[in-house]
Each structure stands twice: as C-alpha cells, then as structure tokens.
mmCIF file of the N, C-alpha and C atoms, coordinates in Angstrom:
data_MODEL
# 
_entry.id   MODEL 
# 
loop_
_atom_site.group_PDB 
_atom_site.id 
_atom_site.type_symbol 
_atom_site.label_atom_id 
_atom_site.label_alt_id 
_atom_site.label_comp_id 
_atom_site.label_asym_id 
_atom_site.label_entity_id 
_atom_site.label_seq_id 
_atom_site.pdbx_PDB_ins_code 
_atom_site.Cartn_x 
_atom_site.Cartn_y 
_atom_site.Cartn_z 
_atom_site.occupancy 
_atom_site.B_iso_or_equiv 
_atom_site.pdbx_formal_charge 
_atom_site.auth_seq_id 
_atom_site.auth_comp_id 
_atom_site.auth_asym_id 
_atom_site.auth_atom_id 
_atom_site.pdbx_PDB_model_num 
ATOM 1   N N  . MET A 1 1  ? -39.237 66.343 49.712 1.00 0.00 ? 1  MET A N  1 
ATOM 2   C CA . MET A 1 1  ? -39.872 66.048 48.436 1.00 0.00 ? 1  MET A CA 1 
ATOM 3   C C  . MET A 1 1  ? -40.971 67.078 48.214 1.00 0.00 ? 1  MET A C  1 
ATOM 4   N N  . LYS A 1 2  ? -40.845 67.802 47.114 1.00 0.00 ? 2  LYS A N  1 
ATOM 5   C CA . LYS A 1 2  ? -41.833 68.819 46.790 1.00 0.00 ? 2  LYS A CA 1 
ATOM 6   C C  . LYS A 1 2  ? -42.827 68.261 45.773 1.00 0.00 ? 2  LYS A C  1 
ATOM 7   N N  . LEU A 1 3  ? -44.106 68.402 46.073 1.00 0.00 ? 3  LEU A N  1 
ATOM 8   C CA . LEU A 1 3  ? -45.156 67.922 45.182 1.00 0.00 ? 3  LEU A CA 1 
ATOM 9   C C  . LEU A 1 3  ? -45.697 69.080 44.362 1.00 0.00 ? 3  LEU A C  1 
ATOM 10  N N  . GLN A 1 4  ? -46.142 68.779 43.152 1.00 0.00 ? 4  GLN A N  1 
ATOM 11  C CA . GLN A 1 4  ? -46.746 69.798 42.301 1.00 0.00 ? 4  GLN A CA 1 
ATOM 12  C C  . GLN A 1 4  ? -47.956 69.211 41.606 1.00 0.00 ? 4  GLN A C  1 
ATOM 13  N N  . ALA A 1 5  ? -48.786 70.080 41.099 1.00 0.00 ? 5  ALA A N  1 
ATOM 14  C CA . ALA A 1 5  ? -49.980 69.625 40.386 1.00 0.00 ? 5  ALA A CA 1 
ATOM 15  C C  . ALA A 1 5  ? -49.572 69.005 39.061 1.00 0.00 ? 5  ALA A C  1 
ATOM 16  N N  . PRO A 1 6  ? -50.240 67.938 38.651 1.00 0.00 ? 6  PRO A N  1 
ATOM 17  C CA . PRO A 1 6  ? -49.936 67.343 37.347 1.00 0.00 ? 6  PRO A CA 1 
ATOM 18  C C  . PRO A 1 6  ? -50.421 68.254 36.227 1.00 0.00 ? 6  PRO A C  1 
ATOM 19  N N  . LYS A 1 7  ? -49.887 68.058 35.043 1.00 0.00 ? 7  LYS A N  1 
ATOM 20  C CA . LYS A 1 7  ? -50.369 68.822 33.897 1.00 0.00 ? 7  LYS A CA 1 
ATOM 21  C C  . LYS A 1 7  ? -51.836 68.492 33.653 1.00 0.00 ? 7  LYS A C  1 
ATOM 22  N N  . GLN A 1 8  ? -52.508 69.393 33.003 1.00 0.00 ? 8  GLN A N  1 
ATOM 23  C CA . GLN A 1 8  ? -53.935 69.217 32.774 1.00 0.00 ? 8  GLN A CA 1 
ATOM 24  C C  . GLN A 1 8  ? -54.224 67.986 31.915 1.00 0.00 ? 8  GLN A C  1 
ATOM 25  N N  . ILE A 1 9  ? -53.416 67.713 30.914 1.00 0.00 ? 9  ILE A N  1 
ATOM 26  C CA . ILE A 1 9  ? -53.639 66.549 30.050 1.00 0.00 ? 9  ILE A CA 1 
ATOM 27  C C  . ILE A 1 9  ? -53.454 65.253 30.838 1.00 0.00 ? 9  ILE A C  1 
ATOM 28  N N  . THR A 1 10 ? -52.475 65.237 31.740 1.00 0.00 ? 10 THR A N  1 
ATOM 29  C CA . THR A 1 10 ? -52.256 64.061 32.584 1.00 0.00 ? 10 THR A CA 1 
ATOM 30  C C  . THR A 1 10 ? -53.467 63.811 33.472 1.00 0.00 ? 10 THR A C  1 
ATOM 31  N N  . PHE A 1 11 ? -53.989 64.882 34.045 1.00 0.00 ? 11 PHE A N  1 
ATOM 32  C CA . PHE A 1 11 ? -55.160 64.755 34.898 1.00 0.00 ? 11 PHE A CA 1 
ATOM 33  C C  . PHE A 1 11 ? -56.349 64.198 34.119 1.00 0.00 ? 11 PHE A C  1 
ATOM 34  N N  . TRP A 1 12 ? -56.606 64.724 32.928 1.00 0.00 ? 12 TRP A N  1 
ATOM 35  C CA . TRP A 1 12 ? -57.777 64.286 32.165 1.00 0.00 ? 12 TRP A CA 1 
ATOM 36  C C  . TRP A 1 12 ? -57.632 62.861 31.649 1.00 0.00 ? 12 TRP A C  1 
ATOM 37  N N  . ILE A 1 13 ? -56.426 62.461 31.287 1.00 0.00 ? 13 ILE A N  1 
ATOM 38  C CA . ILE A 1 13 ? -56.211 61.065 30.877 1.00 0.00 ? 13 ILE A CA 1 
ATOM 39  C C  . ILE A 1 13 ? -56.486 60.135 32.057 1.00 0.00 ? 13 ILE A C  1 
ATOM 40  N N  . ALA A 1 14 ? -56.026 60.518 33.238 1.00 0.00 ? 14 ALA A N  1 
ATOM 41  C CA . ALA A 1 14 ? -56.276 59.711 34.432 1.00 0.00 ? 14 ALA A CA 1 
ATOM 42  C C  . ALA A 1 14 ? -57.768 59.641 34.753 1.00 0.00 ? 14 ALA A C  1 
ATOM 43  N N  . VAL A 1 15 ? -58.469 60.742 34.592 1.00 0.00 ? 15 VAL A N  1 
ATOM 44  C CA . VAL A 1 15 ? -59.918 60.750 34.842 1.00 0.00 ? 15 VAL A CA 1 
ATOM 45  C C  . VAL A 1 15 ? -60.635 59.835 33.856 1.00 0.00 ? 15 VAL A C  1 
ATOM 46  N N  . ILE A 1 16 ? -60.260 59.899 32.594 1.00 0.00 ? 16 ILE A N  1 
ATOM 47  C CA . ILE A 1 16 ? -60.889 59.048 31.576 1.00 0.00 ? 16 ILE A CA 1 
ATOM 48  C C  . ILE A 1 16 ? -60.633 57.569 31.873 1.00 0.00 ? 16 ILE A C  1 
ATOM 49  N N  . LEU A 1 17 ? -59.397 57.236 32.231 1.00 0.00 ? 17 LEU A N  1 
ATOM 50  C CA . LEU A 1 17 ? -59.077 55.849 32.578 1.00 0.00 ? 17 LEU A CA 1 
ATOM 51  C C  . LEU A 1 17 ? -59.884 55.377 33.790 1.00 0.00 ? 17 LEU A C  1 
ATOM 52  N N  . ALA A 1 18 ? -59.993 56.228 34.799 1.00 0.00 ? 18 ALA A N  1 
ATOM 53  C CA . ALA A 1 18 ? -60.735 55.852 35.998 1.00 0.00 ? 18 ALA A CA 1 
ATOM 54  C C  . ALA A 1 18 ? -62.218 55.671 35.701 1.00 0.00 ? 18 ALA A C  1 
ATOM 55  N N  . VAL A 1 19 ? -62.793 56.555 34.913 1.00 0.00 ? 19 VAL A N  1 
ATOM 56  C CA . VAL A 1 19 ? -64.217 56.444 34.561 1.00 0.00 ? 19 VAL A CA 1 
ATOM 57  C C  . VAL A 1 19 ? -64.463 55.191 33.734 1.00 0.00 ? 19 VAL A C  1 
ATOM 58  N N  . LEU A 1 20 ? -63.594 54.908 32.790 1.00 0.00 ? 20 LEU A N  1 
ATOM 59  C CA . LEU A 1 20 ? -63.738 53.673 32.008 1.00 0.00 ? 20 LEU A CA 1 
ATOM 60  C C  . LEU A 1 20 ? -63.649 52.440 32.904 1.00 0.00 ? 20 LEU A C  1 
ATOM 61  N N  . GLY A 1 21 ? -62.723 52.461 33.850 1.00 0.00 ? 21 GLY A N  1 
ATOM 62  C CA . GLY A 1 21 ? -62.589 51.340 34.776 1.00 0.00 ? 21 GLY A CA 1 
ATOM 63  C C  . GLY A 1 21 ? -63.811 51.166 35.654 1.00 0.00 ? 21 GLY A C  1 
ATOM 64  N N  . LEU A 1 22 ? -64.343 52.264 36.143 1.00 0.00 ? 22 LEU A N  1 
ATOM 65  C CA . LEU A 1 22 ? -65.541 52.178 36.978 1.00 0.00 ? 22 LEU A CA 1 
ATOM 66  C C  . LEU A 1 22 ? -66.748 51.712 36.178 1.00 0.00 ? 22 LEU A C  1 
ATOM 67  N N  . LEU A 1 23 ? -66.912 52.232 34.978 1.00 0.00 ? 23 LEU A N  1 
ATOM 68  C CA . LEU A 1 23 ? -68.010 51.785 34.123 1.00 0.00 ? 23 LEU A CA 1 
ATOM 69  C C  . LEU A 1 23 ? -67.858 50.304 33.771 1.00 0.00 ? 23 LEU A C  1 
ATOM 70  N N  . GLY A 1 24 ? -66.642 49.888 33.512 1.00 0.00 ? 24 GLY A N  1 
ATOM 71  C CA . GLY A 1 24 ? -66.393 48.491 33.188 1.00 0.00 ? 24 GLY A CA 1 
ATOM 72  C C  . GLY A 1 24 ? -66.695 47.564 34.344 1.00 0.00 ? 24 GLY A C  1 
ATOM 73  N N  . GLN A 1 25 ? -66.570 48.074 35.553 1.00 0.00 ? 25 GLN A N  1 
ATOM 74  C CA . GLN A 1 25 ? -66.883 47.263 36.730 1.00 0.00 ? 25 GLN A CA 1 
ATOM 75  C C  . GLN A 1 25 ? -68.390 47.192 36.969 1.00 0.00 ? 25 GLN A C  1 
ATOM 76  N N  . LEU A 1 26 ? -69.095 48.269 36.669 1.00 0.00 ? 26 LEU A N  1 
ATOM 77  C CA . LEU A 1 26 ? -70.527 48.328 36.952 1.00 0.00 ? 26 LEU A CA 1 
ATOM 78  C C  . LEU A 1 26 ? -71.393 47.796 35.815 1.00 0.00 ? 26 LEU A C  1 
ATOM 79  N N  . VAL A 1 27 ? -70.943 47.987 34.572 1.00 0.00 ? 27 VAL A N  1 
ATOM 80  C CA . VAL A 1 27 ? -71.700 47.580 33.390 1.00 0.00 ? 27 VAL A CA 1 
ATOM 81  C C  . VAL A 1 27 ? -70.808 46.666 32.562 1.00 0.00 ? 27 VAL A C  1 
ATOM 82  N N  . VAL A 1 28 ? -71.371 45.648 31.979 1.00 0.00 ? 28 VAL A N  1 
ATOM 83  C CA . VAL A 1 28 ? -70.577 44.722 31.172 1.00 0.00 ? 28 VAL A CA 1 
ATOM 84  C C  . VAL A 1 28 ? -70.254 45.382 29.826 1.00 0.00 ? 28 VAL A C  1 
ATOM 85  N N  . ILE A 1 29 ? -68.982 45.743 29.661 1.00 0.00 ? 29 ILE A N  1 
ATOM 86  C CA . ILE A 1 29 ? -68.457 46.279 28.415 1.00 0.00 ? 29 ILE A CA 1 
ATOM 87  C C  . ILE A 1 29 ? -67.400 45.280 27.958 1.00 0.00 ? 29 ILE A C  1 
ATOM 88  N N  . PRO A 1 30 ? -67.573 44.664 26.782 1.00 0.00 ? 30 PRO A N  1 
ATOM 89  C CA . PRO A 1 30 ? -66.718 43.533 26.388 1.00 0.00 ? 30 PRO A CA 1 
ATOM 90  C C  . PRO A 1 30 ? -65.216 43.759 26.547 1.00 0.00 ? 30 PRO A C  1 
ATOM 91  N N  . VAL A 1 31 ? -64.702 44.862 26.077 1.00 0.00 ? 31 VAL A N  1 
ATOM 92  C CA . VAL A 1 31 ? -63.249 45.063 26.110 1.00 0.00 ? 31 VAL A CA 1 
ATOM 93  C C  . VAL A 1 31 ? -62.789 45.579 27.470 1.00 0.00 ? 31 VAL A C  1 
ATOM 94  N N  . VAL A 1 32 ? -63.589 46.397 28.097 1.00 0.00 ? 32 VAL A N  1 
ATOM 95  C CA . VAL A 1 32 ? -63.164 47.110 29.304 1.00 0.00 ? 32 VAL A CA 1 
ATOM 96  C C  . VAL A 1 32 ? -63.388 46.305 30.578 1.00 0.00 ? 32 VAL A C  1 
ATOM 97  N N  . SER A 1 33 ? -64.432 45.528 30.641 1.00 0.00 ? 33 SER A N  1 
ATOM 98  C CA . SER A 1 33 ? -64.797 44.864 31.895 1.00 0.00 ? 33 SER A CA 1 
ATOM 99  C C  . SER A 1 33 ? -63.721 43.916 32.421 1.00 0.00 ? 33 SER A C  1 
ATOM 100 N N  . GLY A 1 34 ? -62.997 43.283 31.542 1.00 0.00 ? 34 GLY A N  1 
ATOM 101 C CA . GLY A 1 34 ? -61.953 42.364 31.971 1.00 0.00 ? 34 GLY A CA 1 
ATOM 102 C C  . GLY A 1 34 ? -60.745 43.033 32.595 1.00 0.00 ? 34 GLY A C  1 
ATOM 103 N N  . VAL A 1 35 ? -60.536 44.290 32.273 1.00 0.00 ? 35 VAL A N  1 
ATOM 104 C CA . VAL A 1 35 ? -59.366 45.009 32.771 1.00 0.00 ? 35 VAL A CA 1 
ATOM 105 C C  . VAL A 1 35 ? -59.759 46.245 33.583 1.00 0.00 ? 35 VAL A C  1 
ATOM 106 N N  . ALA A 1 36 ? -60.962 46.248 34.124 1.00 0.00 ? 36 ALA A N  1 
ATOM 107 C CA . ALA A 1 36 ? -61.470 47.425 34.837 1.00 0.00 ? 36 ALA A CA 1 
ATOM 108 C C  . ALA A 1 36 ? -60.582 47.799 36.022 1.00 0.00 ? 36 ALA A C  1 
ATOM 109 N N  . PHE A 1 37 ? -60.200 46.815 36.802 1.00 0.00 ? 37 PHE A N  1 
ATOM 110 C CA . PHE A 1 37 ? -59.336 47.085 37.958 1.00 0.00 ? 37 PHE A CA 1 
ATOM 111 C C  . PHE A 1 37 ? -58.020 47.707 37.515 1.00 0.00 ? 37 PHE A C  1 
ATOM 112 N N  . TRP A 1 38 ? -57.433 47.183 36.455 1.00 0.00 ? 38 TRP A N  1 
ATOM 113 C CA . TRP A 1 38 ? -56.141 47.675 35.988 1.00 0.00 ? 38 TRP A CA 1 
ATOM 114 C C  . TRP A 1 38 ? -56.240 49.080 35.415 1.00 0.00 ? 38 TRP A C  1 
ATOM 115 N N  . LEU A 1 39 ? -57.383 49.424 34.833 1.00 0.00 ? 39 LEU A N  1 
ATOM 116 C CA . LEU A 1 39 ? -57.577 50.785 34.341 1.00 0.00 ? 39 LEU A CA 1 
ATOM 117 C C  . LEU A 1 39 ? -57.598 51.792 35.492 1.00 0.00 ? 39 LEU A C  1 
ATOM 118 N N  . VAL A 1 40 ? -58.298 51.447 36.554 1.00 0.00 ? 40 VAL A N  1 
ATOM 119 C CA . VAL A 1 40 ? -58.346 52.342 37.713 1.00 0.00 ? 40 VAL A CA 1 
ATOM 120 C C  . VAL A 1 40 ? -56.969 52.437 38.368 1.00 0.00 ? 40 VAL A C  1 
ATOM 121 N N  . LEU A 1 41 ? -56.278 51.327 38.458 1.00 0.00 ? 41 LEU A N  1 
ATOM 122 C CA . LEU A 1 41 ? -54.924 51.343 39.017 1.00 0.00 ? 41 LEU A CA 1 
ATOM 123 C C  . LEU A 1 41 ? -53.984 52.189 38.152 1.00 0.00 ? 41 LEU A C  1 
ATOM 124 N N  . ALA A 1 42 ? -54.077 52.060 36.839 1.00 0.00 ? 42 ALA A N  1 
ATOM 125 C CA . ALA A 1 42 ? -53.249 52.854 35.937 1.00 0.00 ? 42 ALA A CA 1 
ATOM 126 C C  . ALA A 1 42 ? -53.554 54.345 36.082 1.00 0.00 ? 42 ALA A C  1 
ATOM 127 N N  . ALA A 1 43 ? -54.816 54.688 36.268 1.00 0.00 ? 43 ALA A N  1 
ATOM 128 C CA . ALA A 1 43 ? -55.189 56.092 36.468 1.00 0.00 ? 43 ALA A CA 1 
ATOM 129 C C  . ALA A 1 43 ? -54.556 56.630 37.748 1.00 0.00 ? 43 ALA A C  1 
ATOM 130 N N  . PHE A 1 44 ? -54.617 55.840 38.813 1.00 0.00 ? 44 PHE A N  1 
ATOM 131 C CA . PHE A 1 44 ? -54.021 56.267 40.072 1.00 0.00 ? 44 PHE A CA 1 
ATOM 132 C C  . PHE A 1 44 ? -52.503 56.432 39.946 1.00 0.00 ? 44 PHE A C  1 
ATOM 133 N N  . VAL A 1 45 ? -51.854 55.487 39.318 1.00 0.00 ? 45 VAL A N  1 
ATOM 134 C CA . VAL A 1 45 ? -50.395 55.560 39.150 1.00 0.00 ? 45 VAL A CA 1 
ATOM 135 C C  . VAL A 1 45 ? -50.019 56.755 38.278 1.00 0.00 ? 45 VAL A C  1 
ATOM 136 N N  . LEU A 1 46 ? -50.800 57.015 37.237 1.00 0.00 ? 46 LEU A N  1 
ATOM 137 C CA . LEU A 1 46 ? -50.535 58.168 36.378 1.00 0.00 ? 46 LEU A CA 1 
ATOM 138 C C  . LEU A 1 46 ? -50.635 59.466 37.169 1.00 0.00 ? 46 LEU A C  1 
ATOM 139 N N  . LEU A 1 47 ? -51.662 59.599 38.000 1.00 0.00 ? 47 LEU A N  1 
ATOM 140 C CA . LEU A 1 47 ? -51.776 60.795 38.839 1.00 0.00 ? 47 LEU A CA 1 
ATOM 141 C C  . LEU A 1 47 ? -50.629 60.881 39.835 1.00 0.00 ? 47 LEU A C  1 
ATOM 142 N N  . LEU A 1 48 ? -50.249 59.760 40.418 1.00 0.00 ? 48 LEU A N  1 
ATOM 143 C CA . LEU A 1 48 ? -49.136 59.744 41.350 1.00 0.00 ? 48 LEU A CA 1 
ATOM 144 C C  . LEU A 1 48 ? -47.847 60.230 40.684 1.00 0.00 ? 48 LEU A C  1 
ATOM 145 N N  . LEU A 1 49 ? -47.581 59.718 39.487 1.00 0.00 ? 49 LEU A N  1 
ATOM 146 C CA . LEU A 1 49 ? -46.389 60.154 38.758 1.00 0.00 ? 49 LEU A CA 1 
ATOM 147 C C  . LEU A 1 49 ? -46.471 61.625 38.388 1.00 0.00 ? 49 LEU A C  1 
ATOM 148 N N  . GLY A 1 50 ? -47.658 62.098 38.033 1.00 0.00 ? 50 GLY A N  1 
ATOM 149 C CA . GLY A 1 50 ? -47.830 63.504 37.705 1.00 0.00 ? 50 GLY A CA 1 
ATOM 150 C C  . GLY A 1 50 ? -47.592 64.424 38.887 1.00 0.00 ? 50 GLY A C  1 
ATOM 151 N N  . VAL A 1 51 ? -47.889 63.952 40.087 1.00 0.00 ? 51 VAL A N  1 
ATOM 152 C CA . VAL A 1 51 ? -47.675 64.754 41.292 1.00 0.00 ? 51 VAL A CA 1 
ATOM 153 C C  . VAL A 1 51 ? -46.217 64.699 41.728 1.00 0.00 ? 51 VAL A C  1 
ATOM 154 N N  . LEU A 1 52 ? -45.575 63.561 41.564 1.00 0.00 ? 52 LEU A N  1 
ATOM 155 C CA . LEU A 1 52 ? -44.205 63.405 42.058 1.00 0.00 ? 52 LEU A CA 1 
ATOM 156 C C  . LEU A 1 52 ? -43.140 63.980 41.124 1.00 0.00 ? 52 LEU A C  1 
ATOM 157 N N  . PHE A 1 53 ? -43.339 63.868 39.817 1.00 0.00 ? 53 PHE A N  1 
ATOM 158 C CA . PHE A 1 53 ? -42.312 64.284 38.868 1.00 0.00 ? 53 PHE A CA 1 
ATOM 159 C C  . PHE A 1 53 ? -42.765 65.518 38.094 1.00 0.00 ? 53 PHE A C  1 
ATOM 160 N N  . ASP A 1 54 ? -41.857 66.442 37.937 1.00 0.00 ? 54 ASP A N  1 
ATOM 161 C CA . ASP A 1 54 ? -42.156 67.683 37.213 1.00 0.00 ? 54 ASP A CA 1 
ATOM 162 C C  . ASP A 1 54 ? -42.213 67.404 35.707 1.00 0.00 ? 54 ASP A C  1 
ATOM 163 N N  . GLY A 1 55 ? -43.195 67.956 35.050 1.00 0.00 ? 55 GLY A N  1 
ATOM 164 C CA . GLY A 1 55 ? -43.294 67.837 33.596 1.00 0.00 ? 55 GLY A CA 1 
ATOM 165 C C  . GLY A 1 55 ? -44.164 66.694 33.109 1.00 0.00 ? 55 GLY A C  1 
ATOM 166 N N  . ILE A 1 56 ? -44.770 65.963 34.013 1.00 0.00 ? 56 ILE A N  1 
ATOM 167 C CA . ILE A 1 56 ? -45.642 64.854 33.591 1.00 0.00 ? 56 ILE A CA 1 
ATOM 168 C C  . ILE A 1 56 ? -47.071 65.297 33.766 1.00 0.00 ? 56 ILE A C  1 
# 
C-alpha cells in the first residue's frame, strides 16, 4: 500500500474541522459544542482518506 500526501484543500478542511472541534470542546459554542468530538473524528477520517486514496 503506497501512501501519498493529501491535496492541500483536503488538509485545510481537516484542519478547520479539527480546530472547530477543539474550540467547541474548550469553549461553549452553541452549535459546535454538541458535536465537537465528531468534528475532530471527521477531520481525522478525512486526512486518513486523503492519505490512502489518490485524488482526495
């Protein structure tokens, strides 16, 4: 299995999701705080898919 770097847009979307999730966990943000864990998990899965599959 050959791994490659994710596209730049994929990386930045994952970073934004992770930062929103972390902020939602540390500070009470009405919409984000309830799903903070899932945002961080989605960011991780997005990066994982970007590394495993070409073109993501």
